[in-house]
Every structure is written in structure tokens, then in C-alpha cells.
N, C-alpha and C positions, 0 to 999 in steps of 0.2 A: 664883541660889544653886547652888553646885556643889561636889561632892566628887570629888577625883581621887586615885588611888593613885600615890604617888611613892616607889619603893624600899621602905623598911621602915616607911613611915608613910602616913597619909591626910592630905590637905590639904583643909580645909573653908573655903570663902570665901563671903561674903555681904555685902550692904550693911548697915552697922552698924544693929543692932536690939538694944536692951538686953534684951528678952525672950528673943531667940534666944541671947544670951550666957548668960543664966540657964539656959536649957535645955541648952546645951552643958556647963556646969559641973555640972548636975544629973544628966545621963544618960551622959556620956562620961568614962571614967576616964583618968588620966594625960595629959590634954590640956594642951597648951602653946600660948601665944599668940606668934605671930611678928610683932613690931612692924614689921619692915622690909617684909614681904610682906603685912601686915595679914590674916593668915589664922590658923586654928587647926590644930594638928598633933596627930594621935592615932596611936599605934603600930598597925601592921597586925595586931598580936596581937589587937586588939579588933574584928576585922572584923565579926562578927555584930552587935555593939552599934552600930557605925557604920552598917551597912546598915539596921537597924531604925530608927535615928534619922533617917537620910536619907529613907527612905520616909515616915515619920510626918510630917515637916515639909516635904515637897515639894522636896527637893534633887535636882538632876540629877547622876547619876553619870558620871564620865569614861568609864568602860567603855561605858556606854550610848551616849554620843555617838560613840565610836569605831566602834560597830557601824553607825551611821547614815552614816558617811563612806564613800562609794563610791570605787573606784579611778578616777582621772582617765583619760580616753582620751588616747592619744598626740597630740602636736601634729600637725596635718594636713600633708600633702605638697602642694607647689605643683605644679599640673598644667597651668598655662597659661604661655605665653611672654609676658614683659613687655618692651616696647621700652625698654631702658635702655642707656646708653653703657658701663656697667661691669657686672661680674658680682657677684651677691650670694653670700655664703657660704651653705652649706647650712642652717645654723640661722636665718639671716636669711630664707631662703625660707619656712621653716615659720612664722616670725612673720608674714610677709606673707600666707600662706595663711590663718592664723588671723584676721587683720584683714579680709581680703576677705569672709569668710563672715559678718561682723557689720557692723552699721551704726555701732557705737560700741565702742571698746575702749581699754584702758589698756596702753600698751607700757612695761613696767617693767624692761627689761634694764639691767644695771648699766653704769657708764661704760666706754666703749671698745668696746662691742659693736655700735654702729651703729643706734641708735633712729631717727636722722634718715633714713637711706637706706631703712629699712623703711617709714617713713611715706610717703616720696616714692613708693616702688614701689607701695604700696597705692593711693594716689590715682591713679597712672598706670594700674594694672590695672583699677580701677573706672571710670576715665575721668570722674572727678567734678571737672570744672573749670567755673568758676574755683574756686580753692582759696585760703583765707585761712590764713596762718600767724601765730599769736600767740606771741611769744617775748620773753625779756629783751632790752633794748636792745643789750647787748653781743654778741648773737648774730644780729642782723638781717643783717649782711653775710655771715656764714658760711652762713646759710640760703640767701641768694641765690646764693652760690657752689656750694652743694651741689646746688641745682636745676640749675645750669649744668653741673656735673660729671656728674650722673646722667642728665639728660634733655635734650631739645631745647625744653623749655618755658621761656618767659621769665618771670622773677620780678621784681616791682617793689616796692621799699621805699616805703611811704607816708610822705610828708613834707608840710610846710606848702605847698609849691609846688603841690601837686595836691590840696589839702584838699577842694575842691568838684568836682573833675573826674576823680578817680581811676578811676571806673567806666567812663569813656569809653575808657580804654586797653584794656579788655577788649572793648568793643563794636567798637573799631577793629582788633581782632586783634593788638594790640601787646603783650599780656601775658596770661598764664594764671594767674599766681600773685601774690597780694598778701601782703606781709610787714609786720607792725605790732608795735610793742612794747606791753606791757601798759598803760603810762602814757598811751598815745595812743588807746586804745579809745574813750574818751568823745569825743575831738575828731573822730574820723572816723565814728562809728556811732551817736551819741546826739543826737537832735534837741533834747530838753529833759528835765528832771527835775522832777516835781511836788514841792512842799514837803509832806513827810509830816505836817506839823502837830504839835500838842502834845496829849498825853493830858490830858483834862480832869480826871481823878482824881488823877494823880500829878504833873502839871505838867511832866513830862519830855517831850522831843521823841520822837515816834513813830519807830520804826525804819524805815529806807528799805526798801521792798519792790520786787520786780521790776515790779509793775504801776504803780509811780510813775515808771518809766523809759520814755520814748517813744523808740523806735529809728528811725533813718532807714530808709526803704524800700529803700535801696541794699543793706542787709545781706542781703536776700532773694536777691541775685544769686548768693551762694556755694552751691556744692554739697558742698564739703568744708571741714572745719575741723581744723587741726592746732594743738594747744596744747602748746608746749614748756615744760619745767620746770613741769609742771602742778600740782605741790604748792603753787605760788604762789596757787592759787585754792581752797585747802582750807577757808578760812574763809568760811562761808556769808554772814556779815554784811557783808563788804567790797564796795565798789563794783566793783572789778575782777572779782570772782567773779560778781556780778550781770550785768555787761556781757558776760562770756563766755557765761554761761547764756542771756542774751537773744539773742545772736547765734546760738547753737547751735540755737535752736528750729526754724528753717526749713532746717537743713542736713541733707543726706542722709547724709554720712559724717563721723563725729567720731572723732578720734584724739588721745588725751592721752598725752604722753610724760613720764615721771618715774621715776627709779630709787628714789624715796622717796614712794610714795603715802600711807604712814602715817608721819608725822613723829613724832607723839607717841602718839596713841590711835586706836582704830578709827573714832572720830567724824570723823577727817580724811578718811575715804573718802566721806562722805555727799555732799559737794559734787561730787566727781568723778563719782560714780555718777549724780547728778542731771543733770549736763551731758550724759552719754552716754545718758540715758533708761533707765538700768538699775536705779534705786532701787526700782521696783515688784517686781523679782525678789528683793528683800531685805526685803520687808514694808513698803515705804514708809518715810518718815522715822521715825514713831513705832515701827514694827515693828523697824527697824534699831537704834534706841536701846535698846529693851527687850531685844532678843535679843543684841546684840553690844557694848553699852556698859554693862553691868551690873556690879555688884560694887564693891568698894572702890577698884579701880584703873580703873574705867570700861572694863573689857575683859573680855568673856566669850565663850565658844564660839568661840574663835579658830581652831581647826582647821576647824570647820565653815565659818567665814567665808572662810578661805583656799581651801577646796575650792570653794565657790560662786563666789568671784571668778574662779578659774582656769577653772571650767566655763563661766562666762557671758561674761566680758569682760576678763580680765587674764592676762598671762603675764610671767614674769621669769626670766632666765637669768643665771648668773654666768659669769665667764671659765673657771672650773674645769669647768663643765658642757659647754662648747663648745670646749674647748682644742684638740681634734683638728682643728677647722675653721679655726683661726687661724694666721697666720704668726707668727714669733718676735717681730716688731716691726711696729707700724703708726704712721705719722706723720700728724698732723693740724695744719692751720694754723687758728688762731683770730684773725681780724682784729679789731682794736680801734680805735675812734675815739678819737684822742688829744684830751685836754681843753685842750691848750696849742697849738692849731693856729697861732695868729698868731706865737707865739714860734718855732715850728718853721719857718714860711715865711720869717721874717726871717733866720734862720740859714742856711737853704737858699739864699736869694738872695745872701747874703754869700759862700758857697762858690762859687756859679756865677760871680759877678763876679770873684772871685779867680782862678778857672781861666781866664777870658777874658783877664785881665790878663797872665798868665804862660803863655799857650797856646803861644807859640813859644820858650820857654826851652829851650835845648838844651845849654848848657855843663854839664858834669858837676856842678860845685859848685853852680851855680844850681839845677839839677834836683833835687839832694838837698835843698837848703834849701826849695825850693818843695814838694817831696814831704812833708817833715816838717810844714810848715804845713798842707798839705791834710789830713794824717792828724789833726791837732789839730781842724780844722774838722769833719771827718767824725765824730770822737769827740763833738763837741758835739751834732751831729744825733742820734747814738745816745742820748746822755744825755737830750735833750729828749723823744725818743720814748719812752724807758723810763719817764720820769716821767709823761708824758701818758697812757699806756695803763693806768696802775695802777687807775683806777676800773673799767674793764672787766675787768681781770685779777681784781680782788677780787670782782666780781660773779660771775665764773665759778667762782672758788675757793669762794665761799660755797655755791653750789648743789652743787658737787662734794662738799664735806665733809658736806653733809646726808645723803649716801648712806651714811656711816659708813666709807667706804674711806679708805686712806691716800694721801698725795700728796707727791711730791718737787718742790720748786721750785728752779730755778737762776737766779742773777742774777750780775752782775759788780760793779756800783757799790755802794759801802757804803751810800749813802743809800737805794737801792732795797731792800736787805736790811733796813735799819733800819725802813723803812716797812712791810714785810711783818710784821716782829716786833711792831711797834706795833699793827697791825691784828689780829694773831692772837697774843696774849700767851702762849698755851699751847703755841705751837710751839717746836721746838728748832732750832738752827742750827749750821752748820759754816762758819767764816770764817777768813781768813788771820790775824786777830788772836787767835784762840782758841789756847790751849795744847793740846798733844797729849792730855792727860787730859780736858780739857773736850770736845774733838772726839769722843773715844771714848765719853764719857758720853752725848753727844747721839745718836750712832749707836745705842748700846745701848738708849736710851730709845725711839727710833723703831722699832727692830727688835723690841723685846720688850714694850713697854708698850702695851696696847690703847687707852689713853686718849690717847696721843700720835698725832695724825692727820696732822700736817704738819711737814716739815722743810724749811728754806730754806738753800740752800748756795751758797757762792761757787764760781764756775766754776773759779777757779785753785786754791782750797784743797781742793775736793771732787770735782773732775772726774775724778780717777783714784784708784785704790787702795781706796776705801771700798765696803763691801757694804751696800746698802739694799734688799734683796729683800723687805722687808715691804710694799713698794708695787709695784704694776704700772703706775703712771702717773707720768710725768716731765714736768714743765712748764718751759718756758724763757721767763722774762720778758725776758731778754737772751740772746743766743747768740754764740758765738765766730765767728771768721772762716773756720774750716776745717771740712770734713766730719769730719776725724779727731777734732778736739776735741769736736764734737757727739756723735759715736759713743761716745767715751770717757765723756762725761757720761751718755748714755742707758744705758750698760752698768753704771752703779751699780745699776740694778734688774735689768738683763738679764744675770745672772751664773749661775754654777753654784749651784744652790739655789733659783733662781727657778722657780716652778711655773706661771706664767701668761704669756700674751702681754703684752708691754710696750707701752703706749700712750704716744707721745711727742707732747706738745702744744707747738706753737710759737706764742707770742703775738706778733703782728706789728701794729705801728702802721700803719693804713691810709694809703696814699699817703705813706709815709715810707721812709727808707733801709732799714728792716727788710725790706721786701718784696724790695728789690734784692739785699741780702746773702744772704737765704735762697734766692732763685732761683739765684744764682750758685753757692752752696754745693751745692744739689741738682744743678745741671748738672755740676759737677765731680765729684760723688759718682758720677755715671753714666759718667764717662770713665775707663776702666780704666788709662790711662797715668799718671794722677795717683798711683796706688798706689805707683809706684816713686820718686816725688819726695819730698823732705823737706817737713815742715810749713811751713818758712819759704818754700820755693819756691811752695807752693800758696797760702799766705797772701798773698805778694807779688803773685801773679797775680790773686788775688781783689781786692786793693786796686786794681790797675791797671784791672781791669774796672769797678770803681765809679767811678774817676776818669774813665775814658773815657765812661762813661754820662752823668755830670754835664756832661761837656764837649761833648755833642752839641748842635748848634745848636737842634734842635727840642725839647730837653728841657723848657725853661720852659713852652712852650705846651702840651705834652702833659700836664703835671702841674697846670696851672692850672684 
């Protein structure tokens, strides 16, 4: 039960109690009920009556709570050298310093600020190996690449081939890090699960408890645990949450990564705090519920909760807070496992066989005809990859939108844009088939309406001219042939009026033509001589590189 002063009125909140409602009507003049906020509003003119009423019935005053809130100490400075291949930004170093000083913490930095590298650096600094990374399936490959980019440690993705022997890779010195998706936790770490039985009184099945789950002894191997997109284990009752909690019990260092630790209500924090052994600092389960989940909205003493979280185990920075540390743009590759691998391999073999057949074609007319056919076949590969990676793309977008941030997605094929719109019916779009007025309405909605979080754009229709500075993150489901066209699309967010660093996410189908095109584009972006060439010249050179790559004798064996 709480009374807070808000401008020219007092706001009185409490869990519904008909007697308390009668008392309010009896003792407080000019009170009004706010049905949206489920609270009572009394003009500040009646301060003395409100104070007497509050003290008589045991209400907590907002001002009293504020007096209890102490100033947070500054984030710590990193005072040790960490053997990394790349340099951390200053704000990332303070995050690592915060994590090093604790055995469990929640890294809540918003998208684009590098939660992954902070977690990796923390594990390296503490030398807590072997380390287990639990993440969404779509991010397993990216975690493996991040470990390779930042450290000399080897990371192994757990799969069925090593279901029973994965621990031997560490004992043999072949890996230091294991990566697993949430859905596979049971497969690799649970020996058996007892039947919880049926409640004799109610006839309903008893809830599954942690003591019903028997874990493999192999889980005790780990000294560090990183849980990415940790809001996925916010529900205490789910098996995934219990599996993560069970694995964490013998781990020395626990790091939970999520930009949205509270998706709906403070209760979302209970599971996360339990995994990192911080719940006792918040009064235990019952104490947390009573203190921070009270009132009609199941949310109370929120400022106090925020203070205690940051003091004990949680930090979160936005791009605005660390802008001076960031470059204008950062680019990140997200590798996706395509779901139509067989279709892709068949089309790839067709292209390779075609190239072998016409390898020695040198007459100009024949060369042009062959080249046109090759472009068609390469286009087919790009189409298959784009369709195949949508599952992982949607997985990534789902987690991103949970943060409340806005996102720009670029694609080329009409069917890809349509698939995005079907998955996210509340998004807006800019495509070649839209009239000018419809395009502008979509842009205006994205720029000005806080409820519109996603815009999907055609590379050809929206790659130039539009201003989309409401977002600082641009994602490419498909991308063009040239660095110039990529830059133009990125600059829809990176324009005059943009206040933040722009994060550019390139979704690439793993072991597909996407990787080759992006690699060549990046290589040419770094060659200054291409600046003086036309887009056509650069594109033609890129296509030639792709053709030559597919035409290499060892290509087939390298990719198999």
C-alpha cells in the first residue's frame, strides 16, 4: 500500500479491499478513482488529511521511500589486463570490472552495446574454464565465432554426434567452451526426471520441482555459465528454467545476458535472481513477492528494487549513455542455419556443374550468354538462402523487439518481405509496389508512433532518400552486391538527426553464397581504389569473384 505525490495530486494504490475503499470515501475529500491505473487520486490541497489517513492505515509514503534510496556508487574501473585479441570500449571495461567482482550478475545493456564480448572478457579475466554458453539455437554459431574473434579459446557446439563424449574434448585439451541451445539442455545434462505424481486431494498432476530432476555428473565440470537472452528463463515453472538453475548450482561464475530482465512485471526477476544466487538479498521468494509484487499492478517499491538490483547484481546502459565511446557505425554478422539445406545443395551442385561445362567458353557471345545463365543460377541460390534463414531471423527479431527498441529490416525479394509482414502484422513497410503517399505514411508511423517498432523495406525502394532515424539498428535479411548500396541502406538510420551509434546486422546463411558475397563486399570496401569506380564496375567485379570462387576445383570438397 503506497501513497505518492505526483504534481498537483496524491496517488493512492493498494490491493483491492472493499473496507479500504469505504475508508477512502469516508475520510478523503474530492477523491477520484482512476480505472486505468487502478488507483485513487486526491488533490494535493488536502495534504494533511492524506498524511493522517496514510499513517492511520499503514500506507508507505513515496517521499519516505525516496529518503531510503542511496546514491549508487560509480561503475568500477578495470585495473587488470585481459588477454583478448581486440580492444574493449571504455564502458565495456567497466561492465567487465563489475562482473569480475561478483560471482553472478545480469548484464542488461541494450542491443548493440556488446553484452557478448563483456561476458567473454569476464570469463577470461576470471579464468573460469570450462565455460558453458546457453543461447537460442539461432545464436550458437555466432557465439562460436565471437569466442574465436576475441580469444584463443576453442568453442565447441554440442550436437548429437558427441552426445555422450562431449566432456572428453575438454579433458583432451581440444576445447575450453561448450555452446548449447535451450532446447537441448535436457539431452546433454539430464539423466532422468522423476514422475511428480498426482495430488491425492485435487486429482491434478503435481508440479515438476527441481528435486525431481536428476542431472548428469558431467555438469559439475563447468566453472562458468553464460545464459544469453536470459529472459527466456523468467518463468519459474518451465523445464528450461529448472534445467538452467540445476546446472548453475555447481558453477563458480554465472552471467545472465538480457536487455529485458523484466518483460511484464517485477516477478520476472525472481527466476533470474535465483539462478545467480541473489534472491536472498531481496528477501527470498516470499519477501520479494511481498515487497516488490504488491498492489493492483503487482508492482511496488520499484525505485528501491532498481537500486538494489544495480547495487548487487545488475547494470544496464543505453547507447545514449555511452555514445562518446562508440564509433558512428558497427557491423555484426549473424550466421543462420538454413532450414532448406538439401534444396540449397542441389542448386549449388547445378551451378558448379554448369560452370565446369562452360569453363573454357571464350567467345564473347558465348561468354555473355553463359554469364547471364550463371547470374540466374546465383540468384536462385540467394533466394533459397533467404527463405531458409527466416526461422533464425525471426528468432533474433523476436528477442530484439522484446527490448522495446525499434528495428529496420531490409530485404529484396517480395516473398521475403511478405513473410516478415505476415509474422509481424503490426509492422509497416516500404516496397516498390507502394504509392508515394503510402510510403510516407509508413515512414511517418515508424518515426513518430512509439507503438510501431518494426519497418521492413525493399532494398530498391527504400535504400536511398528515406530518413528512419527513429531506429539505431538496421538488419539485412538480404543484401546487395556492392558496399555502396549497403552503405546507402545503412544510412537510412545514420543520418543528420540520428543521435546514436548505428548497429548494422547482416543475417547470413551458414555455408551459403551469403558468406561469400559479404566477404567480397567487405574486402572491396577496404580497397580505396574502388571509390573512384562506378557501382556497375564494382558489382561486375564482385560477380566475377563469385564465379571464380565456385569454379575452383577444390570448392566442392571444401564445402561438403
